[in-house]
DSSP file (Angstrom, degrees, kcal/mol; ACC not computed):
  #  RESIDUE AA STRUCTURE BP1 BP2  ACC     N-H-->O    O-->H-N    N-H-->O    O-->H-N    TCO  KAPPA ALPHA  PHI   PSI    X-CA   Y-CA   Z-CA
    1    1 A M              0   0    0      0, 0.0     2,-0.4     0, 0.0     3,-0.0   0.000 360.0 360.0 360.0 142.2    0.0    0.0   -0.1
    2    2 A N    >>  -     0   0    0      1,-0.1     4,-2.3     2,-0.0     3,-0.8  -0.539 360.0-142.3 -67.8 118.1    1.2    3.5   -0.7
    3    3 A I  H 3> S+     0   0    0     -2,-0.4     4,-2.8     1,-0.3     5,-0.2   0.857 101.5  50.7 -54.7 -41.0    2.3    5.2    2.5
    4    4 A Y  H 3> S+     0   0    0      2,-0.2     4,-2.6     1,-0.2    -1,-0.3   0.868 109.0  50.1 -70.1 -33.4    0.8    8.6    1.4
    5    5 A Y  H <> S+     0   0    0     -3,-0.8     4,-2.0     2,-0.2     5,-0.2   0.955 114.1  47.9 -69.0 -44.2   -2.6    7.0    0.5
    6    6 A L  H  X S+     0   0    0     -4,-2.3     4,-1.8     1,-0.2    -2,-0.2   0.932 114.4  45.8 -59.4 -47.4   -2.5    5.3    4.1
    7    7 A L  H  X S+     0   0    0     -4,-2.8     4,-2.9     2,-0.2     5,-0.3   0.849 107.5  55.4 -67.9 -38.4   -1.6    8.6    5.7
    8    8 A S  H  X S+     0   0    0     -4,-2.6     4,-2.3     1,-0.2    -1,-0.2   0.932 112.2  44.8 -60.0 -46.0   -4.2   10.7    3.9
    9    9 A G  H  X S+     0   0    0     -4,-2.0     4,-1.0    -5,-0.2    -1,-0.2   0.886 113.4  49.1 -66.1 -36.3   -6.9    8.4    5.1
   10   10 A V  H  <>S+     0   0    0     -4,-1.8     5,-2.3    -5,-0.2     3,-0.4   0.930 114.4  44.7 -64.9 -46.6   -5.6    8.2    8.6
   11   11 A F  H ><5S+     0   0    0     -4,-2.9     3,-1.7     1,-0.2    -2,-0.2   0.813 105.5  59.7 -74.4 -30.8   -5.2   12.0    8.9
   12   12 A M  H 3<5S+     0   0    0     -4,-2.3    -1,-0.2    -5,-0.3    -2,-0.2   0.803 107.7  46.8 -68.3 -23.1   -8.5   12.7    7.4
   13   13 A E  T 3<5S-     0   0    0     -4,-1.0    -1,-0.3    -3,-0.4    -2,-0.2   0.234 116.5-117.7 -88.2   7.6  -10.1   10.7   10.2
   14   14 A K  T < 5 +     0   0    0     -3,-1.7    -3,-0.2     1,-0.2     2,-0.2   0.892  68.5 138.9  50.8  44.5   -8.0   12.5   12.7
   15   15 A R      < -     0   0    0     -5,-2.3    92,-0.2    68,-0.2     2,-0.2  -0.593  48.9-109.0-113.0 175.0   -6.3    9.3   13.8
   16   16 A N  E     -a  107   0A   0     90,-2.0    92,-2.4    -2,-0.2     2,-0.5  -0.619   9.4-134.6-105.6 159.8   -2.7    8.5   14.5
   17   17 A V  E     -ab 108  86A   0     68,-2.2    70,-2.7    90,-0.2     2,-0.5  -0.988  27.7-162.3-110.3 117.8    0.0    6.5   12.8
   18   18 A I  E     -ab 109  87A   0     90,-3.1    92,-3.6    -2,-0.5     2,-0.6  -0.881   3.9-152.2-113.4 124.3    1.7    4.3   15.5
   19   19 A L  E     +ab 110  88A   0     68,-3.6    70,-1.8    -2,-0.5     2,-0.3  -0.776  20.2 171.8 -97.6 123.8    5.1    2.8   14.7
   20   20 A I  E     +a  111   0A   0     90,-3.2    92,-3.1    -2,-0.6     2,-0.3  -0.909  15.7 111.1-126.8 163.8    6.1   -0.4   16.4
   21   21 A G  E     -a  112   0A   0     -2,-0.3    92,-0.1    69,-0.2     3,-0.1  -0.868  63.9 -42.1 157.6 172.1    9.0   -2.8   16.0
   22   22 A M  S >  S-     0   0    0     90,-0.5     3,-1.8    -2,-0.3     5,-0.3  -0.147  71.8 -86.2 -58.5 153.8   12.1   -4.2   17.7
   23   23 A P  T 3  S+     0   0    0      0, 0.0    -1,-0.1     0, 0.0    67,-0.1  -0.328 117.0  24.2 -54.8 137.5   14.5   -1.8   19.5
   24   24 A G  T 3  S+     0   0    0     -3,-0.1   100,-0.1   100,-0.1    -2,-0.1   0.469  84.5 115.2  88.2  -2.0   16.9   -0.3   16.9
   25   25 A V  S <  S-     0   0    0     -3,-1.8    88,-0.1    87,-0.1    -3,-0.1   0.725  91.7-101.1 -78.1 -19.7   14.7   -0.8   13.9
   26   26 A G  S >> S+     0   0    0     -4,-0.3     4,-3.5    -5,-0.1     3,-0.5   0.602  75.5 137.2 115.6  13.9   14.4    3.0   13.3
   27   27 A K  H 3> S+     0   0    0     -5,-0.3     4,-2.4     1,-0.2    63,-0.1   0.943  81.2  46.7 -60.0 -44.7   10.9    4.0   14.8
   28   28 A S  H 34 S+     0   0    0      1,-0.2    -1,-0.2     2,-0.2    60,-0.1   0.622 119.1  41.5 -75.5 -15.8   12.5    7.2   16.4
   29   29 A T  H <> S+     0   0    0     -3,-0.5     4,-1.0     2,-0.1    -2,-0.2   0.842 118.7  42.2 -91.4 -43.0   14.4    8.1   13.2
   30   30 A I  H  X S+     0   0    0     -4,-3.5     4,-2.7     1,-0.2     5,-0.2   0.858 106.9  66.4 -75.3 -34.9   11.7    7.3   10.7
   31   31 A G  H  X S+     0   0    0     -4,-2.4     4,-2.6    -5,-0.4     5,-0.2   0.924 103.9  39.4 -54.9 -55.3    9.0    8.9   12.9
   32   32 A P  H  > S+     0   0    0      0, 0.0     4,-2.6     0, 0.0    -1,-0.2   0.895 116.0  51.8 -64.8 -34.8   10.2   12.6   12.7
   33   33 A M  H  X S+     0   0    0     -4,-1.0     4,-2.1     1,-0.2    -2,-0.2   0.939 113.2  44.4 -68.4 -40.4   11.1   12.3    9.1
   34   34 A L  H  X S+     0   0    0     -4,-2.7     4,-1.5     1,-0.2    -1,-0.2   0.885 112.0  53.8 -71.2 -36.5    7.6   11.0    8.3
   35   35 A A  H  <>S+     0   0    0     -4,-2.6     5,-2.8    -5,-0.2     4,-0.5   0.892 109.5  47.8 -59.1 -42.8    6.0   13.6   10.5
   36   36 A R  H  <5S+     0   0    0     -4,-2.6     3,-0.4     3,-0.2    -2,-0.2   0.866 108.9  53.2 -63.3 -36.6    7.7   16.4    8.7
   37   37 A S  H  <5S+     0   0    0     -4,-2.1    -1,-0.2     1,-0.2    -2,-0.2   0.795 119.0  34.1 -78.4 -21.9    6.8   15.0    5.3
   38   38 A V  T  <5S-     0   0    0     -4,-1.5    -1,-0.2    -5,-0.2    -2,-0.2   0.347 109.0-120.6-105.4   6.0    3.1   14.9    6.2
   39   39 A K  T   5 +     0   0    0     -4,-0.5    -3,-0.2    -3,-0.4    -4,-0.1   0.954  66.4 139.8  57.2  51.4    3.2   18.1    8.5
   40   40 A A      < -     0   0    0     -5,-2.8    -1,-0.2    -8,-0.1    45,-0.2  -0.948  58.7-101.3-125.7 144.2    2.0   16.1   11.4
   41   41 A P        -     0   0    0      0, 0.0    45,-2.3     0, 0.0     2,-0.4  -0.352  35.4-139.0 -66.2 150.6    3.2   16.3   15.1
   42   42 A F  E     -c   86   0A   0     43,-0.2     2,-0.4    45,-0.0    45,-0.2  -0.877  18.2-174.7-113.6 137.5    5.6   13.6   16.2
   43   43 A M  E     -c   87   0A   0     43,-2.5    45,-3.1    -2,-0.4     2,-0.5  -0.999   9.3-161.9-134.7 136.8    5.5   11.9   19.6
   44   44 A D  E  >  -c   88   0A   0     -2,-0.4     4,-1.8    43,-0.2    45,-0.2  -0.975   9.4-155.2-119.0 123.3    8.0    9.3   21.0
   45   45 A T  H  > S+     0   0    0     43,-2.6     4,-1.8    -2,-0.5    44,-0.1   0.747  93.8  60.6 -72.5 -23.4    6.7    7.2   23.9
   46   46 A D  H  > S+     0   0    0     42,-0.3     4,-2.5     2,-0.2    -1,-0.2   0.941 106.6  47.4 -64.2 -48.5   10.3    6.6   25.2
   47   47 A L  H  > S+     0   0    0      1,-0.2     4,-2.8     2,-0.2     5,-0.2   0.916 110.2  52.2 -63.1 -39.3   10.7   10.4   25.7
   48   48 A L  H  X S+     0   0    0     -4,-1.8     4,-2.8     2,-0.2    -1,-0.2   0.943 109.4  49.5 -59.4 -44.1    7.3   10.6   27.4
   49   49 A I  H  X S+     0   0    0     -4,-1.8     4,-2.9     1,-0.2     6,-0.2   0.922 111.2  50.0 -60.9 -49.1    8.4    7.8   29.8
   50   50 A Q  H  X>S+     0   0    0     -4,-2.5     4,-1.8     1,-0.2     5,-0.8   0.880 112.1  48.4 -58.3 -42.5   11.7    9.7   30.5
   51   51 A Q  H  <5S+     0   0    0     -4,-2.8    -1,-0.2     2,-0.2    -2,-0.2   0.917 111.4  48.8 -62.3 -46.1    9.8   12.8   31.2
   52   52 A Y  H  <5S+     0   0    0     -4,-2.8    -2,-0.2    -5,-0.2    -1,-0.2   0.923 121.7  34.1 -59.8 -47.5    7.4   11.1   33.4
   53   53 A E  H  <5S-     0   0    0     -4,-2.9    -1,-0.2     2,-0.2    -2,-0.2   0.599  99.7-130.6 -83.6 -13.0   10.0    9.5   35.4
   54   54 A G  T  <5S+     0   0    0     -4,-1.8     2,-0.3    -5,-0.2    -3,-0.2   0.652  76.2  72.1  68.3  16.4   12.7   12.2   35.2
   55   55 A R  S   <S-     0   0    0     -5,-0.8    -2,-0.2    -6,-0.2    -1,-0.2  -0.969  89.0 -73.6-152.3 169.2   15.4    9.9   34.2
   56   56 A Q     >  -     0   0    0     -2,-0.3     4,-2.2     1,-0.1     5,-0.1  -0.231  40.2-118.2 -65.5 155.1   16.7    7.8   31.4
   57   57 A L  H  > S+     0   0    0     73,-0.3     4,-2.5     1,-0.2     5,-0.2   0.933 115.1  49.9 -60.0 -47.4   15.1    4.5   30.3
   58   58 A Q  H  > S+     0   0    0     72,-0.3     4,-3.4     1,-0.2    -1,-0.2   0.854 108.2  53.9 -61.6 -35.7   18.1    2.5   31.1
   59   59 A D  H  > S+     0   0    0      2,-0.2     4,-2.3     1,-0.2     5,-0.3   0.896 107.1  50.6 -61.5 -40.3   18.4    4.1   34.5
   60   60 A I  H  X>S+     0   0    0     -4,-2.2     4,-2.8     2,-0.2     5,-0.7   0.967 114.4  45.2 -58.0 -54.5   14.7    3.1   35.2
   61   61 A I  H  X5S+     0   0    0     -4,-2.5     4,-1.6     1,-0.2    -2,-0.2   0.917 112.9  49.2 -54.4 -49.5   15.5   -0.5   34.3
   62   62 A N  H  <5S+     0   0    0     -4,-3.4    -1,-0.2    -5,-0.2    -2,-0.2   0.888 122.1  32.0 -64.8 -36.4   18.7   -0.7   36.1
   63   63 A S  H  <5S+     0   0    0     -4,-2.3    -2,-0.2    -5,-0.2    -1,-0.2   0.803 135.0  22.0 -88.5 -32.1   17.3    0.7   39.4
   64   64 A E  H  <5S-     0   0    0     -4,-2.8     4,-0.4    -5,-0.3    -3,-0.2   0.594 104.9-120.3-117.0 -22.4   13.7   -0.5   39.4
   65   65 A G     X< -     0   0    0     -4,-1.6     4,-1.8    -5,-0.7     5,-0.2  -0.063  30.0 -76.8  94.9 159.3   13.8   -3.6   37.0
   66   66 A M  H  > S+     0   0    0      1,-0.2     4,-2.8     2,-0.2     5,-0.2   0.845 125.4  57.8 -69.7 -34.1   12.0   -4.4   33.8
   67   67 A E  H  > S+     0   0    0      1,-0.2     4,-1.4     2,-0.2    -1,-0.2   0.928 110.8  45.7 -66.8 -39.2    8.6   -5.4   35.4
   68   68 A Y  H  > S+     0   0    0     -4,-0.4     4,-2.3     2,-0.2    -2,-0.2   0.914 113.3  49.6 -63.2 -46.8    8.5   -1.8   36.9
   69   69 A F  H  X S+     0   0    0     -4,-1.8     4,-3.0     1,-0.2     5,-0.2   0.932 109.7  49.7 -56.5 -51.7    9.5   -0.2   33.6
   70   70 A M  H  X S+     0   0    0     -4,-2.8     4,-2.1     1,-0.2    -1,-0.2   0.831 108.0  54.8 -64.7 -30.0    7.0   -2.0   31.6
   71   71 A S  H  X S+     0   0    0     -4,-1.4     4,-1.8    -5,-0.2    -1,-0.2   0.936 110.3  45.9 -59.0 -53.6    4.3   -1.0   34.1
   72   72 A V  H  X S+     0   0    0     -4,-2.3     4,-3.0     1,-0.2     5,-0.2   0.887 112.4  50.9 -57.3 -44.9    5.3    2.7   33.6
   73   73 A E  H  X S+     0   0    0     -4,-3.0     4,-2.4     1,-0.2     5,-0.3   0.877 108.8  50.9 -69.7 -33.2    5.3    2.3   29.9
   74   74 A E  H  X S+     0   0    0     -4,-2.1     4,-2.3    -5,-0.2    -1,-0.2   0.911 114.4  45.7 -63.8 -40.4    1.8    0.6   29.9
   75   75 A N  H  X S+     0   0    0     -4,-1.8     4,-0.9     2,-0.2    -2,-0.2   0.901 115.1  44.6 -67.4 -44.6    0.5    3.6   32.0
   76   76 A V  H >< S+     0   0    0     -4,-3.0     3,-0.9     2,-0.2     4,-0.4   0.968 116.3  45.9 -67.2 -49.5    2.1    6.3   30.0
   77   77 A V  H >< S+     0   0    0     -4,-2.4     3,-1.7     1,-0.3    -2,-0.2   0.926 109.6  54.8 -58.6 -46.5    1.1    4.8   26.7
   78   78 A S  H 3< S+     0   0    0     -4,-2.3    -1,-0.3     1,-0.3    -2,-0.2   0.695 102.2  60.3 -57.8 -21.6   -2.5    4.1   27.9
   79   79 A S  T << S+     0   0    0     -3,-0.9     2,-0.3    -4,-0.9    -1,-0.3   0.511  76.8 114.0 -90.8  -3.6   -2.8    7.9   28.8
   80   80 A I    <   +     0   0    0     -3,-1.7    -3,-0.0    -4,-0.4    -4,-0.0  -0.525  25.7 156.9 -67.8 127.4   -2.2    9.1   25.2
   81   81 A N        +     0   0    0     -2,-0.3    -1,-0.1     2,-0.0    -3,-0.0   0.346  27.2 125.3-133.1   0.9   -5.2   10.7   23.8
   82   82 A E        -     0   0    0      1,-0.1     2,-0.3     2,-0.0     3,-0.1  -0.174  44.6-148.4 -65.0 157.8   -3.7   13.0   21.0
   83   83 A R        +     0   0    0      1,-0.1   -68,-0.2   -68,-0.1   -67,-0.1  -0.936  67.3  28.3-127.9 150.8   -5.0   12.7   17.5
   84   84 A G  S    S+     0   0    0     -2,-0.3     2,-0.2     1,-0.2   -68,-0.2   0.787  88.8 127.4  71.5  25.9   -3.3   13.3   14.1
   85   85 A H        -     0   0    0    -45,-0.2   -68,-2.2    -3,-0.1     2,-0.5  -0.678  61.9-125.4-105.8 162.0    0.2   12.3   15.2
   86   86 A I  E     -bc  17  42A   0    -45,-2.3   -43,-2.5    -2,-0.2     2,-0.5  -0.972  35.8-165.6 -96.7 126.0    3.0   10.1   14.2
   87   87 A I  E     -bc  18  43A   0    -70,-2.7   -68,-3.6    -2,-0.5     2,-0.4  -0.966  13.8-164.0-123.5 126.2    3.9    8.0   17.3
   88   88 A A  E     -bc  19  44A   0    -45,-3.1   -43,-2.6    -2,-0.5   -42,-0.3  -0.883  17.5-160.8-102.2 136.3    7.0    6.0   17.8
   89   89 A T        -     0   0    0    -70,-1.8     2,-0.1    -2,-0.4   -61,-0.1  -0.705  23.9 -96.6-112.2 167.3    6.8    3.4   20.7
   90   90 A G    >   -     0   0    0     -2,-0.3     3,-1.5     1,-0.1     4,-0.3  -0.477  37.5-111.8 -73.3 154.0    9.4    1.6   22.6
   91   91 A G  T 3  S+     0   0    0      1,-0.3     3,-0.5    -2,-0.1    -1,-0.1   0.690 113.6  56.4 -65.0 -22.9   10.2   -1.9   21.5
   92   92 A S  T >  S+     0   0    0      1,-0.2     3,-1.8     2,-0.1    -1,-0.3   0.462  77.3  94.9 -92.9  -1.1    8.7   -3.5   24.6
   93   93 A V  G X  S+     0   0    0     -3,-1.5     3,-1.7     1,-0.3     7,-0.2   0.820  73.8  68.2 -60.7 -29.1    5.1   -1.9   24.2
   94   94 A V  G 3  S+     0   0    0     -3,-0.5    -1,-0.3    -4,-0.3    -2,-0.1   0.668  85.6  67.9 -65.1 -10.7    4.0   -5.0   22.4
   95   95 A Y  G <  S+     0   0    0     -3,-1.8     2,-0.7     1,-0.1    -1,-0.3   0.543  88.7  75.6 -82.6  -5.7    4.2   -7.0   25.6
   96   96 A S    <>  -     0   0    0     -3,-1.7     4,-1.9    -4,-0.2     5,-0.2  -0.913  58.9-170.4-110.8 114.0    1.3   -5.1   27.1
   97   97 A S  H  > S+     0   0    0     -2,-0.7     4,-2.0     2,-0.2     5,-0.2   0.870  89.1  55.4 -69.8 -34.9   -2.1   -6.0   25.7
   98   98 A K  H  > S+     0   0    0      1,-0.2     4,-1.9     2,-0.2    -1,-0.2   0.897 110.2  42.8 -57.5 -43.2   -3.6   -3.1   27.4
   99   99 A A  H  > S+     0   0    0      2,-0.2     4,-2.4     1,-0.2    -1,-0.2   0.820 114.5  51.2 -77.6 -33.3   -1.3   -0.6   25.8
  100  100 A M  H  X S+     0   0    0     -4,-1.9     4,-2.3    -7,-0.2    -2,-0.2   0.861 108.2  51.7 -72.7 -32.3   -1.6   -2.2   22.4
  101  101 A A  H  X S+     0   0    0     -4,-2.0     4,-1.8     2,-0.2    -2,-0.2   0.917 110.1  50.5 -67.2 -46.5   -5.3   -2.2   22.6
  102  102 A H  H  X S+     0   0    0     -4,-1.9     4,-0.9     1,-0.2     3,-0.3   0.950 111.0  47.5 -52.2 -52.4   -5.2    1.5   23.4
  103  103 A L  H >X S+     0   0    0     -4,-2.4     4,-1.1     1,-0.2     3,-1.0   0.891 107.5  55.4 -60.2 -39.2   -2.9    2.2   20.5
  104  104 A K  H 3< S+     0   0    0     -4,-2.3     3,-0.3     1,-0.3    -1,-0.2   0.842 105.9  53.3 -61.2 -33.0   -5.0    0.3   18.2
  105  105 A S  H 3< S+     0   0    0     -4,-1.8    -1,-0.3    -3,-0.3    -2,-0.2   0.715 107.4  53.5 -70.7 -19.1   -8.0    2.5   19.2
  106  106 A L  H << S-     0   0    0     -3,-1.0   -90,-2.0    -4,-0.9     2,-0.3   0.687 120.2 -59.3 -92.8 -17.9   -6.0    5.6   18.4
  107  107 A G  E  < S-a   16   0A   0     -4,-1.1     2,-0.5    -3,-0.3   -90,-0.2  -0.954  77.5 -23.5 172.4-156.4   -5.0    4.9   14.8
  108  108 A K  E     -a   17   0A   0    -92,-2.4   -90,-3.1    -2,-0.3     2,-0.4  -0.774  50.2-141.2 -95.0 127.3   -3.2    2.7   12.4
  109  109 A I  E     -a   18   0A   0     -2,-0.5     2,-0.5   -92,-0.2   -90,-0.2  -0.761  15.6-166.5 -93.0 133.0   -0.4    0.4   13.7
  110  110 A V  E     -a   19   0A   0    -92,-3.6   -90,-3.2    -2,-0.4     2,-0.7  -0.979   9.0-149.3-122.1 119.4    2.6    0.2   11.4
  111  111 A Y  E     -a   20   0A   0     -2,-0.5     2,-0.5   -92,-0.2   -90,-0.2  -0.813   9.9-160.7 -96.0 117.9    5.2   -2.6   12.1
  112  112 A L  E     -a   21   0A   0    -92,-3.1   -90,-0.5    -2,-0.7     2,-0.3  -0.789  14.3-177.1 -94.1 129.5    8.7   -1.7   11.1
  113  113 A K        -     0   0    0     -2,-0.5     2,-0.3   -92,-0.1   -92,-0.0  -0.932  12.7-173.6-131.3 164.6   11.0   -4.6   10.7
  114  114 A L        -     0   0    0     -2,-0.3     5,-0.1     0, 0.0   -92,-0.1  -0.989  36.3 -95.9-147.5 144.6   14.7   -5.1    9.9
  115  115 A K    >>  -     0   0    0     -2,-0.3     4,-1.6     1,-0.1     3,-0.5  -0.386  38.1-116.7 -68.3 151.5   16.8   -8.2    9.2
  116  116 A F  H 3> S+     0   0    0      1,-0.3     4,-2.5     2,-0.2     5,-0.2   0.816 113.3  58.7 -58.8 -36.3   18.7   -9.4   12.3
  117  117 A E  H 3> S+     0   0    0      1,-0.2     4,-1.9     2,-0.2    -1,-0.3   0.892 106.4  47.2 -58.7 -42.0   22.0   -8.7   10.7
  118  118 A K  H <> S+     0   0    0     -3,-0.5     4,-1.3     2,-0.2    -1,-0.2   0.805 109.9  54.1 -73.7 -29.4   21.2   -5.0   10.2
  119  119 A L  H  <>S+     0   0    0     -4,-1.6     5,-2.7     2,-0.2    -2,-0.2   0.906 109.8  47.5 -65.4 -44.0   19.9   -4.8   13.9
  120  120 A K  H ><5S+     0   0    0     -4,-2.5     3,-1.3     1,-0.2    -2,-0.2   0.861 107.7  55.3 -64.8 -35.5   23.3   -6.2   15.0
  121  121 A E  H 3<5S+     0   0    0     -4,-1.9    -1,-0.2     1,-0.2    -2,-0.2   0.876 107.9  51.3 -58.2 -40.9   25.2   -3.7   12.8
  122  122 A R  T 3<5S-     0   0    0     -4,-1.3    -1,-0.2    -5,-0.1    -2,-0.2   0.400 125.3-103.2 -79.5   2.7   23.2   -1.0   14.7
  123  123 A G  T X 5 -     0   0    0     -3,-1.3     3,-1.5     1,-0.2     6,-0.2   0.801  49.2-170.7  71.8  37.2   24.1   -2.3   18.1
  124  124 A W  T 3 <S+     0   0    0     -5,-2.7    -1,-0.2     1,-0.2     3,-0.1  -0.357  71.4  17.4 -58.4 134.8   20.9   -4.0   18.8
  125  125 A N  T 3  S+     0   0    0      1,-0.2     2,-0.6    -2,-0.1    -1,-0.2   0.733  90.3 125.2  73.6  28.9   20.7   -5.2   22.4
  126  126 A N    X   -     0   0    0     -3,-1.5     3,-1.8     1,-0.1     4,-0.3  -0.961  50.3-157.1-115.3 111.7   23.6   -3.0   23.5
  127  127 A S  G >  S+     0   0    0     -2,-0.6     3,-1.6     1,-0.3    -1,-0.1   0.785  88.2  70.2 -65.6 -22.1   22.3   -0.8   26.5
  128  128 A E  G 3  S+     0   0    0      1,-0.3    -1,-0.3     2,-0.2    -5,-0.0   0.743  95.8  51.0 -63.0 -18.1   24.9    1.7   25.7
  129  129 A N  G <         0   0    0     -3,-1.8    -1,-0.3    -6,-0.2    -2,-0.2   0.497 360.0 360.0 -93.3  -6.6   23.1    2.6   22.7
  130  130 A R    <         0   0    0     -3,-1.6   -72,-0.3    -4,-0.3   -73,-0.3   0.364 360.0 360.0 -99.1 360.0   19.6    3.1   24.4
């Protein structure tokens, strides 16, 4: 499907385009470029979590654990109510059925994927890159 056809329909309905995928696939890179090209606001849920917690994602995970982080992620994502945005999510959002159901209610989910070799080239699973 043509991305501009998809976007025109989504934005005519005042809905969002939500980018999901593995960490390192490029959601936070592609999102702002896509938003600029269609003149839509961009939102990154990782940045929302950092603002909510007042610290970096890795600091949250290191000090509180993954379970706590995923709980915060679920709560922050489930509180999003904006319309007409391009939204990049964190790679772990797919593990929360509540967050995913909420995102689906807000717009069109777009899954970005990349071959494992490319993810490794980008430093996938390297906490220093997060």
